[in-house]
N, C-alpha and C positions, 0 to 999 in steps of 0.2 A: 474438520471437526476440531474444536478447541481441545488442547491436551488436558489430561486429568490434573486437578490441582494437587499440590503437595500438602499432605496432612500429617500431623505429628501424633504419636501414640495411638495409632489406629490399627486395629486387628483385622478388620475386613471392610471392604467398600463394595456396595452394590449400586447398580444403575437401572433407572427406569426411563423409558421413552414411550409416551403414548402414541406418537406418530409412527415410529418405525420398529418398536420393540416387539418381542415375542416371549410369551411366558414359558416357552420350551427352551429358551436361551439359558446361558450360564449366568447371566446377570452382571458380567464384567462390562467395561466401557465399550468394547467393540461389539458385544452381543447383549444389549440391555433387555431386561424384562419389559413387558408392555404395561402391566398393572401394578399398582401399589400393593394389593394383597399378596401377589406372588413374591415381591421383594420382602414383605413382612414375614412370609413363611421361611425364606432363606435366613433372615435375621434370627428367627426363633431357633432354627437349627444351630446357628453359630453360638447363640447364648447358651443353649442346652449343653453344648460341648465344653463350655467354660470360657469366660471372658478374660483376655489378657490385655485388652485395649478397647478403645471406642469402636463402635460399629456404625458406619455411615451409609445412608441411602441417599444418592443424588438423583433428583428428579430433573430430567432434561426439560427445557422450556416447552411450553404448550399447555393445553387444557385437558384436564382429567375429569371427565364426567362420572358421577357416581349413581348407582342404583340404590345404594344403602350406605350408611355411615361406615367410616373406617374405625374399627374397634381395636383398642389396645388394652391389654391386661397384664397380669404378672408375668406371663410368658414373653412379653415384649420389653421387659424392664432391663435397664442397665444394672450391673451388679459389680461387686468387688472394686468399687471406686471408679467404674467406667460408665459411660453413657451410650445411649442409642440416639442417633441424630438423623432426622429426616429433614432434608433441605433442598432448595433449588440448586442446580448446578451453577457455580459461580459465573456471573455474567449473563445468566438466563433467569427467567421467572416462570416457575411452574404454578399454574392455577388449578386448584381442586374445587370443583363445583358440586354443590349438593342437589343436583337435578340434571335434566337433559333437555336439549332443545326440542321444541315442538315443531313437527313437520306436517305435511299434507294439508296445507291451508287451501281453502276455496273461498272466493268472494261471494257473499250472499246478498250484496246490495248495500248501498248507502254507507260505504266505508267499513262495513262489518264483515269479518272473516270467521270462518268455522274450520276447526280441525278435529278429527276423530280422537276420542279419548276413551280408554276402557271404563266401563260403568262403575267398576269397583275402585277406580283411582280417585282419591280425594286430596286436594291441596288447598291451601289458604293464602298463597302468595304467588305472584307471577312477576317476571322481570323481562324487560325489553332492553337489550344492549346493556345489561347490568343495572338498569334503573328500575326502582319499584313501580309496579303498576297497581293502582287501587282496584279492589273489587267494585263492580258497578254499585253506585251508592246514591242515596238521596238525602240531603242535597249533595251536589257535586263537590262543594267546598263548604267548610264551616259546619254549622249545626242548626238544627231545629230546636224549638223550645217545647218541652212537654206541656200539653194542656192540663195534664194531671198525672199523678203517679202514686203508687202505694207499694208497701211491702208488708205482708201479713203472713200468718202461718199458712194461709191458703196459696200464697205465691206472690210474685212481683208483677206489677202491671205498669204500662206506660200508655197514656192516652194522647193521641195526636189530634191536632186541630184540623178542622175541615179544610181541605185543599192542600195540606202539607205533603201527603203521600197519595200516589195514584191508587184509586180504588176500582176493583180489587187488584192486588198483585200476588204472584205466587210466592208465598213466604216460607215454604217448607224448608228450605236450606238457607234462609236469610238470617242475619244477625243484627242485633241492636247494640250500638256502642253508646254508652251513656255515662255521664259524670253525675252519679247519683248523690243525693244528700243535700239538705238545705237547712240553714239556721232558721230561716223563715221564708215565706214566699218572696221570690225575687232576689234572695241572698243565698246563693249556692255555696256549697263547700268547695267544689272544683279542686278536689284533692287527687282522686284516683278514678280512672276510667274502667268500666266493666264492659266486656264484650260477651253478650249472652245470646244463645239461640232463641228463636221464637217457637213457643209451644202452640199458640193459636192466635187468631185475630178475630175479634168481634167487630164486623163492619158496621153494625147498627150503632154501637157506642164508640166506635173508632178506638178500641182498646186492644193493645198488644199484651198478651200474657207471655212472660219470659220463662224459659226452661230452667233458669238458675236464679239464685239470689244476686243482688248487686252489692257492691261495697257501699254501705249506708243505704238509707231508704230512698227509693225512687220518689221524686217529689215534683210538684208543679213548678215549671220554669227550668227544670234541669236541661242541660244541653244534651242532645243526642242526634245520631243519624242512623239510618238503616242501610245495610249493605248486603249484597249477594243475590239480589233478585234480578232476573233478566229484564224486567220492566224499567230498571234504572240505567240500562246500558246505552248511554247517549253521548259519551265524551271520549276523545282519543286517550288511550292508555287504560281504559276500563275493560274489565273482562267478566265473564260469567261461565261457570262450569255447570253444564246441564247433565246431571247424573242419570236422569231417566233416558235421555236421548243418547248419552255417551258422546258428548261433544263439548269442546271448549270454544266459546265465542269471544272474540277480541276485536277492539278497534285500535289498530296500531298507531303509534305516534308518527312513524315514518313508513313510507312505502318505497319500492315494492316490499311486501312483507317477507318474501323469500330471502331477501338480503339482510333481514334483521335477525339477531340471535334472541329468540324468545324462549326463555327457560322456565319450565314448570318443575318445581322442586319434587324430589323423590324421598327426601329425608329431612328430619328436623335438625340433625347434626351432621356436620362434615367429618369431624373427628370426635370420637368418644374414648376417653381414657378412663377405664373403670375396672378396678380390682374386684376380685370375687367377694372380698370381705375386708374388714379392718385388720385382719390378720394376714391377709394375702393381697398386698397392694400392687398397683401399677406404679412404677417409680423410675426416676432417672432417665426420662425421655425428653429430647429437645426437638422442637419444630421451628425451623429457622428459614427466614427469607422466602416464605411461601405466600401465595395469594390464596385465601380461603373465602369462598363466596357462595351466596344464593341458596339459603336453606328455607325450609317451610316455616310458616308462621302458625301460632296457636289459633285453633278455630274458636276456642272459648277462653276467656280470661275473667275469672269470677271467683268468689270465695269458695274454698273447698276443691278447686280444680287445680291440679298440679301442672301449671303452665309457666309460672314465674321463673323457674330455673332452667327452662329450655334454652339451650345454647348451641350456636354453630360449632363452637368447641366446648365440649362438656366433660367435666371431670368429677369422679366420685371414687372414694377409696383409693386415693392417689397421693403421691408424695414426690416433691422435687421434679415437677414437670415445668419446662420452660417454653414459652412462646417468644421468639426473638426476631425482630425486624420483619414481622409479617404484616401483610395488608389483608384485613378482614372486613368484608363489606357485604351488605345484603343479607345479614342474618335475620331470619324470620322472627326469632325471639331475641335472646341476648347474643352479643358477640362471643363472650366467654362466660362460662358458668362453672363455679366450684360449689358443689352441693355436698353437705354432710361432712364425712371425713375427708379432709384435704389439708395438706401441710406443705409449706415451703415452696409454693409455686412462684414462678417469675413470669410477668408479662412486661416485656421491655422492648422499646424501640419500634412499637407497632403503630400503624394507622388503622383505627377501628371506626368505621363510619356506616351510616345508613342502616341502622339496626331497627328491627321491629320493636324492641323494648329497650334494654340497657346495653351499654358497651361491655361492662364487666359486672357480673352478679356473683356475690359471695354469700352463701347461706349455710350456716352450721345447723346444729340441732336446736330446736325450740326447747325452752325449759321443760324438763320432764321427758324429753324425747330420747330415743336410742336405748341400747341395751347396757345402761350404765347403773352403777350403784351410788354415785355421788355426783354433785355438780362439777367437781374437779375432773373426774373421769370423762365427763361429757365435753370438756373443752378440747375438741379434736379438730376444729377448723381454725387454723391460725398460721401466722408466720409467712404470709404472702407478700411479695414485692411487686407493685404495679407502678412502673417508673419509666420516664422518658417516652411517653406515648402521646399521640394526638387522637383524641376521642371526640367525634362530632356526629351530629345528625341522628339522634335517638328518637324513639317513639313513633316510628313510621307505621307500626301496627297497633301498639298499645299506647294510648295518649299521654301517660305520665312517665314515659321512658326517661332515663337519666344516664349520667356518665358512669360512676362507680357506685354501686349499691351494696352495702355490707350489712348483713343480718347475722347476729349471733356468732360473730367471728372476731378474733382479736389478734393483737401483736402484729398487725399488718402495716406496711408502709405504702402510702399513695403519694408519690413524689415526682416532681419535675414533669408533670403532664400539662398539656393544653387541652381544656375541656370546653366545648362550645356547642351552640345550636342544639339545646335539649329542651323539650317541653316542660321538664320538671327540674330536678336537682342536678348539680354538678357532682357532688359527693353526698351520699346519704349514709349515716350510721344509725342502724336500727337495732334495738334490743327488746327489752320488756320492761314493764313497770310494776312496782310493788303492788299498786292498786289492782292490777290484773292477775297477779300471782297469789295474793293473800287469800286466806280462807274467806269464803263468801257463801254462807248457808242460803241466802236469799236466791242465789242462782245455782245451787247444788254443787258448789266448788269447794273441796276440802282444803285446798292450798298445800297439798302434800306432793313433793317432787323427790324422787329417788329416796323415798322413805323419810324425808325430812319435811317438817312443817315450815312454811315460809313465814318469817317475821321481818319487821322493819330492820332489825339488827343484823340479820343474816342474808337479806334478799339480794345483796350485791354479789354474793357467791354464785348465784344462779344466772347472772347476766354476763355473757361472754363477749359482748361488744366492748372490749376494754383494751387499753394499751395500744391503740391505733395511732399512727402518726400521719397526719395530712399536711404535707410540707412542700413548699416551693412549687406550687401549682399555679397556673394562670387559668381563671375561670371567667367566662364571659358569654353574653347572649343566651342566658338560661331563663327558666321559669316562663316559657313562651306560651304555654297552654294550660296554665293552672295558677292558683294563688295560694297564699299562706304557706310559703316555703322559701328556702334560701339556696344560694349557690352551694354552701356547705351547711347541711342540716343534720341534727342529731335528735333522736327520740329514744328514751328508755335505755340509756347506755350505762356502762360500768365505769370503773375508775381508770385514771392514767391516760386518757385520750388527749392528744395534743394537736392543735390546729395552729400552724405557724408558718410565716414567710410566704403567704399566698397573696396573689394579686387577683382581686375580684372586681370586675368593672363592666360597664356598658350593658346593663340590664334594664329592660323596660317592663313595667307592670302589665300583666295581661289584661287586667281590668283597670280602668281609670276611675271607677266609682270608689267610694270610701271603704269598700270591703276588699279591694284589690291589694292584698298585703304582699309586699315584696321585700325580701330581706337578704342581706349579704351573708352574714354568719348567724345561724339560727340554732340556738340550744333550746330545743322545744321541751315538751313535758318530760320530766324525769331524766333529763340529761345532766349528769352529775360529775363533779370533780374534773372539769376540763381545764386545760391551760390553753388560752387563746392569746397568741403573742406575735408581734412583728408582721401583722397582716395589713394590707392596704385595701380598703373598700371604696371605690370611686365610681361616679357617674351612674348611680341608680336613680331611676325616675319613673314617671308615668302615673302616679297615684298619690293621694295625700296620706297613704298608709305605707310609705317607704321607710325602712329602718336599716341602717348599716349593720347594727348589732341588736338582736333580740335575744334576751337571756332569761331562761327559766332554770329550774333545777336548784341544786344546792352546791355550795363551795366551788363555784366556778370563778376562775381568775382571768380577767380581761386586761391585759397589760401591754403597753408599748405598741399599740395599733394606730393606724391612721384611717379616719373617715373623711373623705374630701369630695367636694363638688357633687354631693348627692341632693336630690330633691326630697329631703327627709323631714318627716314630722318630728323625729327626735334622733339624736345620734345613738343613744343607748336606751333601750326599752326593756323594762322588766315587768312581767305580768303573770299573775297566778290565775290562769284561765286555760282550761284544757278540754277534755272530752266530757267531763261531768256537766250535766245540765243540758246537753244537746238533745234535740228531739229524738235521736236514736241512740242515746248513750246507754251503756251497759248498767243494769241495776246494781246499786251499791258501790259503784266506782266514784271516788272523789278525786279532786285535783291534788297532785302531789305538792309538797312544800316548795316554795321559791324563796331562798334566803341565803345569807352569808356570801354574797357576791363581792368581788374585788375589782375596782376600776382604778388603775394607776398608770401614770406616764403615757396616757393616750393623747392623740391629737384629733380634734374634730373641727374641720373647716367647712362650715355650712353656708352656702350662698342663699338657699331658699327657705331656711327656717331658723328660728331663734331658740328652740327648745334643746337643751343639753341632755337631760334625762327625763324619762317618763316612767311612772310607777303606778301599778294598779294590782290589787289593793295594797296600799302602803302598810308595812309593819316595821317596827323598830329593828327587826333582825334581817330585813331584806338586804341591806348593804353592809358588809363588814368593814369595808374601807374604800374610799375614793379620794385620791389626792395626786398631786404633782402632774395634773393634766393641763393641756392647753386647749382652750376653746376660742373659736373666732367666728363671728358673724358680721358682715359688712356694716349693718346699721347700728351695731353696738348694743343691741337688746338681747338679754340672756334670761332664760327662765327655766324652771323645772316644773313639770306637771305631775302633781301628786293627787291621785284619785280624781282625775279629770279637772283638777283646779290648778290654774297657772300660779306658780309661786315665784316671786322675784329671786334673782340669783343670791342676793345677800341674805334673804330669809332662809334659803336652803343652807347656806353656810352657817347659820346660827342654830340649825336644827340639832337636837340632842346635845346641846351644850357645845356646839362647834365641832362636831365629829367629822364633817365632810369637807373636802376640797379646800383646806386651809392654806395650802401652798400652791394650789392651781392658779393659773393666770388666764385672763381674757385678752388675747393678743394674737396678731398675725403670726403664724408659725414660720413664715418666710421659706416656703418651698422654692426649690431651684427653678423648675420649669414644669409646673403641673399640667400645662397644655399638652405636653409630650410625655406624660406619665413619669416625669422625673420628680419624685417626691422626696428627694434628698433635701436636707436643710442647709440654708446658708449660714456661714459663720455668724455668730451672734444671735441665732434663733433662741427665743425664750425656752423652747422645748429642750434644747441641749443643756441649758443651765439647770433644768429640772431632772436631768438624768436620762432623757430619752436616747435610746440607741438607734442609730441610723438603720434603715431597712434597704437592703440591696436588691432592687427589683431586677437587676440584670441577670439574676440567677434563677428566675422563675421559668417554668416551661422546659421542654426538652433541651438537653444539653448539646454542645457541639458534637458533630458526627451523626446526628439523627438523620436516618435515611430519607425521611419525608419532609425535610426542611423546606423544599420548594413549595409544597402545599401550604405550609404555615406562612411562608413569606407572602404568598398570594392572598391568603385570608387576612393577614395583618393590615393590609392596605385599607380594609373597611373600618378599622378601628384606630387608625392613626398611630399604629405601633411600628 
């Protein structure tokens, strides 16, 4: 057996070994505990006696299957300047699994197997050898199109076309996954996916009534599929849980089935760090060099259903919790979730992949939420560092899964990450909008939060998505299953957010039609006071609605960025168009102002389009400043589109008495080697003469020493990196 590692400033060390330990043991290296909860009890006793150094729990290599989540609270907290550390024994890897292998399989014919399962056991995910297994579904891949759909006070319905679904099928435990909402017939929103139980099916009208509402109105042409019915069980990897019979049916990908590790989840979280209240926190705990895997997925994902914060690692009422060098995979919901009161957490050096929803979800209190007397008191989710991670493969259960999603949380740093293979965003910053907070008698909303009436002048005080830094990240292969979004997207945010030194590249629009909007950096409705600088957006394609930068909001500064080799309609697009006027818009909501933007010292090298800027609807206050930019298009034609009317470049420069781009030039910026992502400038570049500062792309993504560098190196080959 390997000798115990040397540790500094350590008060106590305990050992756990799933294979050979015994909970009656002393917990030292020669006599380890068998289970983590037993070690946790020993740690609590040590803490209660007073901490004089760190307390460390070493998990020997092997697999630790759970029947329930591991719960950590104030009793597990480090104190007096010391930490509690749970980690794999050096040189070994301990894997903690949120489920147990299924056994007792019998072949029932045609490649289908059956295993007994307690009738009260319900789960929504299954894994074979660590890989996701989809519930039996129709169609097996892709989506059907709704023949019709509606959402009224009486409920939500989806009508299927004749022949799309087998009639009849047992729908009692089935779900519909649908991308609801449409601008008009055939032009869908494709923003968020709802997963809703079926309440009833009318076979005569082929109408499915859902048990929940959907995000936006279900409409004709919406994409959807149905899952969870035994009638759909026809492909390897699919499964069906028969609750009436008490049996799990499965078609394995590999046989013999007895040699495969088929895990059915027992818990939605593997680790839950949760203090009793905001006055009694769980804090100062480190989880290091662990493999955390395979938790349950949400059965329903719909408005009013608390599923979006579900995490394989979940934290609430917690402070200074660290996840370091961990491999997190097969999360049924999010890989990591910080909900409500959370401060100062670190997610560093991790590989988080194959999530049901997002890699990291951060959600503070919505405006008016929580036991607070002022918006300042409510700013309790903040100060997290998400750095040097590889995040990939989101949305395996919920179709709009993303990399890092931050709601109502501020002063966070998202840095040096590689984020790829997400159906939706790489990073999303989401807050609230004045239009949704303001007094609105027509919908019975008084606009009062924490005893204060919201006004335009004070509304930013209520928005806590502020002071975030999104820096030195590489983002690629995103927006794969939705449209009208970007690699980095913001909506309804506060002041002081910074997006800088990121490389965004190699994204292809989900829709090739003219409504397939694909964006690099997207400051959407009510995204205000951003600084967007030293970013490179390259190789976006697939639609005639591709935009490297789409800017809404007010007082946003876009400076010293590069847009290169994109199949773009325009390099920079400003539009005042939001949720107002949509078929299911909220009564009384108007589009927020779009004005006072700054575009300076940017480079746009566009091979496939000659439009520099696009504005709609134009106002004289839309752009505060645009100058010292370099624009290049091989055929030498340059234009600005104002209110859908192409305007020659020189006419743009004469607008408002020559306010714009008087020192900008139309010339090749002279990149060093753009084919290999080297967007440094050659000596003599016209951009350098205009004050452009070089962008060092060698610094993006996880830094040297990253444990999972081999996985990145393998993935880079697909992108010529």
